[in-house]
N, CA and C of each residue as an Amber inpcrd file, in Angstrom:
protein
   369
 -11.0290000  19.2220000 -25.8790000 -11.3920000  18.4530000 -27.3470000
 -11.2340000  17.0520000 -27.2700000 -12.2800000  16.5590000 -28.5110000
 -11.7890000  15.0840000 -28.5450000 -10.9550000  14.6720000 -29.4360000
 -10.4620000  13.4170000 -29.2310000  -9.3470000  12.8620000 -30.0510000
 -10.1050000  13.0700000 -32.0690000  -9.3140000  13.0020000 -32.8640000
  -9.9340000  12.8190000 -34.2260000  -9.0810000  11.5940000 -34.7610000
  -9.7570000  10.6950000 -35.1890000  -9.4050000   9.2130000 -35.7980000
  -9.6750000   9.4320000 -36.9510000  -8.8310000   8.4960000 -37.7720000
  -9.1450000   8.4240000 -39.2740000  -9.5200000   7.3470000 -40.1940000
 -10.6830000   7.1480000 -40.5640000 -11.0590000   5.6120000 -41.0180000
 -10.6350000   5.4140000 -42.2440000 -10.0280000   4.3900000 -42.8050000
  -9.8560000   4.3840000 -44.0790000 -10.2700000   2.5860000 -44.6690000
 -10.2300000   2.2590000 -45.8350000 -10.1590000   1.1110000 -46.4300000
  -8.9900000   0.6310000 -45.8080000  -8.7100000  -0.7190000 -45.7950000
  -7.5340000  -0.8690000 -45.2490000  -6.4530000  -1.7680000 -46.3830000
  -5.6130000  -1.3290000 -46.5620000  -4.5920000  -2.0880000 -47.6940000
  -3.9380000  -3.2380000 -47.3180000  -4.4390000  -4.1740000 -46.1880000
  -4.3790000  -5.4110000 -46.2830000  -5.6910000  -6.1190000 -46.5090000
  -5.1790000  -7.1110000 -47.3950000  -6.2280000  -7.9630000 -47.9890000
  -7.3850000  -8.4590000 -47.3460000  -6.4380000  -8.9390000 -46.2260000
  -7.6230000  -9.8340000 -45.5250000  -8.5550000  -8.9780000 -44.4330000
  -8.1630000  -7.4470000 -44.2700000  -8.8760000  -6.8910000 -43.7470000
  -9.9580000  -5.4590000 -44.2750000 -10.8870000  -5.1550000 -43.7570000
 -11.9620000  -4.1640000 -44.2050000 -11.3890000  -2.6730000 -43.7080000
 -11.1790000  -2.3890000 -42.7650000 -10.9990000  -0.8900000 -42.5430000
  -9.5850000  -1.0020000 -41.6200000  -9.3490000   0.5790000 -41.3780000
  -8.1520000   0.7660000 -40.8010000  -8.4410000   1.8850000 -39.8690000
  -8.0040000   2.1560000 -38.7350000  -8.1360000   3.0350000 -37.8110000
  -6.9160000   3.7660000 -37.7430000  -6.7530000   5.0990000 -38.0880000
  -5.5810000   5.6890000 -37.6410000  -5.6860000   6.6260000 -36.4870000
  -4.9140000   6.6780000 -35.2710000  -4.9200000   7.2560000 -34.2140000
  -4.0420000   8.2410000 -33.9390000  -3.7790000   9.2650000 -34.9760000
  -2.8510000  10.0830000 -35.2950000  -2.2920000  10.6350000 -33.8560000
  -2.9880000  11.1820000 -32.9210000  -2.4690000  11.4870000 -31.4550000
  -1.6500000  10.2600000 -31.1440000  -1.9590000   9.1680000 -31.0950000
  -1.1360000   8.1080000 -30.3000000  -0.1360000   7.3380000 -31.7240000
   0.0920000   7.7590000 -32.7160000   0.9460000   7.4690000 -33.6570000
   0.4440000   5.8130000 -34.1260000  -0.5240000   5.4560000 -33.8720000
  -0.4580000   4.0780000 -34.1230000  -2.0660000   3.9890000 -35.1250000
  -2.3670000   2.5750000 -35.4610000  -3.2820000   2.3700000 -36.1810000
  -3.7430000   0.6170000 -35.8220000  -5.0330000   0.4910000 -36.2590000
  -5.5900000  -0.7090000 -36.2190000  -6.3130000  -1.2010000 -37.3920000
  -6.2200000  -2.2960000 -37.6760000  -6.9400000  -3.0040000 -39.1860000
  -8.0250000  -3.7080000 -38.2960000  -9.0320000  -3.7430000 -38.8730000
 -10.1490000  -4.4460000 -38.0450000 -11.3310000  -5.0000000 -39.2900000
 -12.0090000  -6.1440000 -38.6280000 -12.8050000  -6.5720000 -40.0880000
 -12.6240000  -7.6020000 -40.8980000 -12.5090000  -8.7450000 -40.7090000
 -12.0590000  -9.7060000 -42.0710000 -13.1030000  -9.2520000 -43.1420000
 -12.2640000  -9.5700000 -44.5700000 -12.8760000  -8.8160000 -45.4550000
 -13.2380000 -10.4780000 -46.2920000 -13.2820000 -11.1550000 -45.8220000
 -13.9460000 -12.9370000 -46.0280000 -15.2920000 -13.0100000 -45.6060000
 -15.4540000 -11.9680000 -44.4560000 -16.6950000 -12.5270000 -43.8090000
 -17.6330000 -11.4230000 -43.9310000 -19.0070000 -11.5500000 -43.6380000
 -20.0070000 -10.8600000 -43.7300000 -19.9080000 -10.0840000 -42.2120000
 -20.6780000  -8.8200000 -42.0270000 -21.0270000  -7.7850000 -41.3450000
 -22.3200000  -7.4580000 -41.3220000 -22.7430000  -6.7860000 -40.2640000
 -24.2460000  -6.3600000 -40.0080000 -24.4870000  -5.2730000 -40.9690000
 -23.4770000  -4.3950000 -41.4120000 -23.9660000  -3.4600000 -42.5430000
 -24.0190000  -4.3310000 -43.6670000 -23.4610000  -5.0900000 -44.1080000
 -23.4820000  -5.8320000 -45.4680000 -24.7290000  -6.8260000 -45.6370000
 -25.1530000  -7.2250000 -44.1140000 -26.4610000  -7.8550000 -44.3150000
 -27.7770000  -6.7480000 -44.9370000 -27.5740000  -5.4750000 -44.5680000
 -28.5750000  -4.6860000 -44.6640000 -28.2970000  -4.0430000 -46.1930000
 -27.4400000  -4.2910000 -47.0810000 -26.9260000  -3.6000000 -48.1980000
 -27.1080000  -4.7830000 -49.4260000 -28.5050000  -4.3010000 -49.9690000
 -28.8450000  -5.1750000 -51.2920000 -27.7010000  -5.3970000 -52.1810000
 -26.7620000  -4.8340000 -52.4880000 -26.2070000  -4.9580000 -53.3310000
 -24.6480000  -5.4810000 -52.6920000 -24.9120000  -6.2550000 -51.6390000
 -23.7860000  -6.8500000 -50.6550000 -24.0260000  -8.4450000 -51.5980000
 -22.8320000  -9.1870000 -51.5770000 -23.2610000 -10.7680000 -51.8020000
 -23.6410000 -11.4630000 -50.5030000 -23.6640000 -10.7920000 -49.2340000
 -24.1710000 -11.0710000 -47.7250000 -25.5000000 -10.8560000 -47.7640000
 -26.3460000  -9.6470000 -48.5830000 -27.3340000  -9.4900000 -48.1940000
 -28.7640000  -9.9600000 -47.5290000 -28.9730000 -10.2860000 -46.4970000
 -30.1450000 -11.1190000 -46.1190000 -31.6900000 -10.1670000 -46.1690000
 -32.3940000 -10.7980000 -46.8530000 -33.7260000  -9.9380000 -47.0660000
 -34.6290000 -10.1430000 -45.7450000 -34.4980000 -11.2150000 -45.1390000
 -35.3340000 -11.3850000 -43.6390000 -34.8740000 -10.6490000 -42.5970000
 -35.5210000  -9.8640000 -42.4530000 -34.9860000  -8.7340000 -41.1490000
 -34.5920000  -9.7190000 -39.7290000 -35.5850000 -10.5850000 -39.2310000
 -35.4410000 -11.5050000 -38.4060000 -33.9930000 -12.3160000 -38.4030000
 -33.2800000 -12.7680000 -39.8800000 -32.7940000 -13.4700000 -39.4750000
 -31.1320000 -12.4750000 -39.6850000 -31.4190000 -11.2510000 -40.3380000
 -30.2630000 -10.2970000 -39.9810000 -30.0220000 -10.2970000 -38.2800000
 -31.0220000 -10.0120000 -37.6510000 -30.9480000 -10.0100000 -36.1780000
 -30.4650000 -10.7520000 -35.3850000 -30.7460000 -12.3880000 -35.7650000
 -30.2160000 -13.2990000 -35.4350000 -28.9480000 -13.4990000 -35.6380000
 -28.1520000 -13.1680000 -36.7010000 -27.0420000 -13.0350000 -37.2540000
 -26.1980000 -12.1350000 -36.4110000 -26.5150000 -11.0980000 -36.0580000
 -25.9830000  -9.8210000 -35.5060000 -25.9250000 -10.5830000 -33.5340000
 -27.1940000 -10.8620000 -33.2530000 -26.9040000 -11.6180000 -31.9330000
 -26.2470000 -12.6460000 -31.7590000 -25.7830000 -13.4580000 -32.3540000
 -25.0100000 -14.3170000 -32.7850000 -23.3080000 -14.2180000 -32.4680000
 -23.0760000 -12.9730000 -33.4630000 -22.1760000 -12.4530000 -33.6820000
 -21.8740000 -11.8240000 -31.9970000 -22.6030000 -10.9930000 -31.5190000
 -22.5040000 -10.1810000 -30.2800000 -22.2750000 -11.5260000 -29.0780000
 -22.8260000 -12.6200000 -29.1500000 -22.7140000 -13.7470000 -28.2340000
 -21.3620000 -14.2550000 -28.3160000 -20.7060000 -14.6200000 -29.4450000
 -19.5550000 -15.0900000 -29.7340000 -18.2750000 -14.0730000 -29.1180000
 -18.4640000 -12.6250000 -29.4670000 -17.3050000 -11.7090000 -28.9600000
 -17.7600000 -11.4950000 -27.5880000 -18.8400000 -11.7740000 -26.7900000
 -19.0390000 -11.0930000 -25.4660000 -17.9000000 -10.8540000 -24.6950000
 -17.1510000 -11.8200000 -24.3780000 -16.0580000 -11.6330000 -23.6750000
 -14.6770000 -11.2000000 -24.1130000 -14.8490000 -10.3840000 -25.2730000
 -13.7090000  -9.8710000 -25.4040000 -13.6140000  -8.3490000 -24.5830000
 -12.0740000  -7.8860000 -24.4580000 -11.9680000  -6.8300000 -23.7400000
 -12.3160000  -5.5260000 -24.6080000 -12.9620000  -4.8250000 -24.3550000
 -13.4920000  -3.7170000 -25.3060000 -12.2320000  -2.6590000 -24.6880000
 -12.6470000  -1.4930000 -25.6780000 -11.9810000  -0.0030000 -25.6220000
 -11.9190000   0.6270000 -26.7380000 -11.3210000   1.6380000 -26.9130000
 -11.0430000   2.3550000 -28.4700000 -10.0180000   1.6760000 -29.0610000
  -9.0000000   1.2220000 -28.4700000  -7.7430000   0.5310000 -29.0550000
  -7.9890000  -0.7850000 -29.4230000  -8.7790000  -1.2900000 -29.3810000
  -8.8520000  -2.7250000 -29.6970000  -9.8870000  -2.6870000 -31.0090000
  -9.3150000  -3.6350000 -31.9160000  -9.5810000  -4.0770000 -33.4300000
 -11.2440000  -4.7250000 -33.0890000 -11.5230000  -5.6330000 -31.8090000
 -13.1040000  -6.2440000 -31.5340000 -13.9520000  -5.2670000 -31.6880000
 -13.3130000  -4.0050000 -30.4170000 -14.6740000  -3.1970000 -30.1000000
 -14.6060000  -2.0970000 -31.6700000 -13.7890000  -2.1770000 -32.3550000
 -14.1880000  -1.4920000 -33.5900000 -15.3150000  -2.2380000 -34.4210000
 -14.7150000  -3.4520000 -34.6630000 -15.9710000  -4.3490000 -35.5910000
 -17.1820000  -4.2880000 -34.9470000 -17.1320000  -4.8610000 -33.4890000
 -18.5660000  -4.8610000 -32.5610000 -19.0860000  -3.4990000 -33.0790000
 -18.8640000  -2.3550000 -33.1440000 -19.4870000  -0.9770000 -32.9340000
 -19.5730000  -0.4490000 -34.4900000 -18.3130000  -0.4500000 -35.1240000
 -18.3450000  -0.0350000 -36.4090000 -19.4700000  -0.4490000 -37.6810000
 -19.0810000  -2.0710000 -37.1620000 -19.9120000  -3.0550000 -38.2180000
 -20.9490000  -3.6920000 -37.7010000 -21.1300000  -3.8310000 -36.7910000
 -22.1840000  -4.8690000 -36.1640000 -23.0210000  -3.5880000 -35.2410000
 -23.2450000  -2.8480000 -35.4440000 -24.1610000  -1.9940000 -34.2310000
 -25.3680000  -1.2380000 -35.0530000 -24.9090000  -0.9690000 -36.3140000
 -25.6860000  -0.2680000 -36.7520000 -26.2110000  -0.8030000 -38.2380000
 -27.1640000  -0.5370000 -38.9690000 -27.5540000  -1.1280000 -40.5210000
 -26.3980000  -0.0840000 -41.4810000 -25.9620000   0.8340000 -41.1850000
 -25.0310000   1.2760000 -42.1960000 -23.5050000   1.5150000 -41.4750000
 -22.8480000   1.8760000 -41.8680000 -21.1510000   1.9790000 -41.7810000
 -21.4250000   3.3440000 -41.1680000 -22.0380000   4.2700000 -41.8030000
 -22.0950000   5.8370000 -40.7320000 -22.8100000   5.8610000 -39.3920000
 -23.9220000   4.9710000 -39.7370000 -24.4190000   4.7010000 -38.1430000
 -23.2160000   4.1890000 -37.3910000 -22.8400000   3.0470000 -37.8800000
 -21.6490000   2.4830000 -36.7220000 -20.7830000   3.5850000 -36.3840000
 -20.1550000   4.2190000 -37.2340000 -19.1340000   5.4560000 -36.8790000
 -19.4030000   6.2030000 -36.0810000 -20.9070000   6.6620000 -36.2370000
 -21.7690000   7.7650000 -35.1560000 -21.4040000   6.8760000 -33.8270000
 -21.8740000   5.6970000 -33.5720000 -21.8750000   4.7990000 -32.3000000
 -20.5860000   4.6610000 -31.4600000 -19.3040000   4.7950000 -32.5210000
 -17.9640000   4.6950000 -31.8650000 -17.8690000   6.0920000 -31.8510000
 -18.1530000   7.1020000 -32.4370000 -17.8610000   8.3550000 -31.9310000
 -18.3650000   8.7050000 -30.5140000 -19.9040000   8.2800000 -30.2220000
 -20.3570000   8.9990000 -29.1180000 -19.9810000   7.9970000 -27.8520000
 -19.9290000   6.1640000 -28.4980000 -18.8720000   5.7560000 -27.0450000
 -17.7800000   6.1610000 -26.6630000 -16.9170000   6.6880000 -27.4970000
 -15.7060000   6.8400000 -27.0540000 -15.4810000   8.3770000 -26.8700000
 -16.3380000   9.0320000 -26.9950000 -16.2680000  10.6360000 -27.2630000
 -15.1060000  11.0490000 -28.2280000 -15.3040000  10.7150000 -29.4240000
 -14.3110000  11.3020000 -30.3840000 -14.8930000  11.4220000 -32.0360000
 -14.1950000  11.9900000 -32.7480000 -14.4790000  12.2880000 -34.1290000
 -13.8030000  11.6190000 -34.9020000 -14.3960000  10.5980000 -35.7700000
 -13.6530000   9.9650000 -36.8350000 -14.3480000  10.7830000 -38.2280000
 -12.9390000  10.7410000 -38.6180000 -13.1320000  11.0200000 -39.9160000
 -13.0980000   9.9250000 -41.4990000 -14.0850000   9.4960000 -41.9920000
 -14.2030000   9.0760000 -42.7930000 -13.7300000   9.0160000 -44.0470000
 -12.7670000   8.3490000 -44.8910000 -12.4100000   8.3290000 -46.1470000
 -12.4050000   7.0310000 -47.1880000 -13.3120000   7.3290000 -47.7000000
 -13.5560000   6.2020000 -48.5710000 -13.0320000   5.7450000 -49.6520000
 -11.6570000   5.5280000 -48.9260000 -10.5160000   5.1640000 -50.2770000
  -9.6120000   4.4990000 -49.5160000  -8.4840000   3.4990000 -49.6740000
  -7.8770000   2.5720000 -49.5290000  -6.4610000   3.5390000 -48.9410000
  -6.3960000   3.0080000 -47.7810000  -5.0460000   3.6250000 -47.2620000
  -3.7400000   3.3190000 -47.7540000  -2.5760000   4.2890000 -48.1240000
  -1.8250000   4.1510000 -49.0460000  -0.5860000   4.4080000 -47.7840000
   0.8170000   4.0290000 -48.6760000   1.7830000   4.2190000 -47.6370000
   2.0680000   6.2190000 -47.3650000   1.7450000   6.4050000 -48.5630000
   1.9120000   8.1850000 -48.3770000   0.6860000   8.7760000 -47.3650000
  -0.7680000   8.5620000 -47.4960000  -1.1990000   9.0800000 -46.3330000
  -0.6950000   8.3480000 -45.1250000  -0.4850000   7.1390000 -44.9660000
  -0.2880000   6.4800000 -43.6430000   1.0330000   7.4590000 -42.9620000
   2.0560000   7.5270000 -44.0940000   3.1230000   8.4030000 -43.6250000
   2.8580000   9.8670000 -43.0390000   1.7830000  10.3950000 -43.6460000
   1.5590000  11.6750000 -43.3400000   1.1180000  12.1450000 -42.2070000
  -0.1050000  10.9790000 -41.9370000  -0.9710000  11.3820000 -40.4270000
  -0.1070000  10.9510000 -39.5260000   0.6100000  10.0530000 -39.7610000
   1.6410000   9.4860000 -38.7020000   2.8370000  10.1650000 -38.1060000
   3.4530000  11.0630000 -38.9780000   4.6400000  12.1370000 -38.8270000
   4.2420000  12.8930000 -37.8180000
């Protein structure tokens, strides 16, 4: 059976999301809350929306070039950002890509992580 990870909105103001890896009893915050990502470039309600598809692809390509030398792996915030936030037009698509790459199941909770939730998942 593959591992099950839990994805929440981060409770840190400077991060977008947090991945909780219950089996390993740890978590990873990722995605800068003050910066755009590929999913936001496609979201018409986002302040980062870019109507020109060519410009969206150029921003994505530039991101991947800047981060090409970073160590990858399921436990790195850089991989989570690169795959979940920068590989697909939607967050759900990025989550599916992460699941496929690392053979895991990601349960997305579209709510902010609380200490109560964290304690429950990590106990």
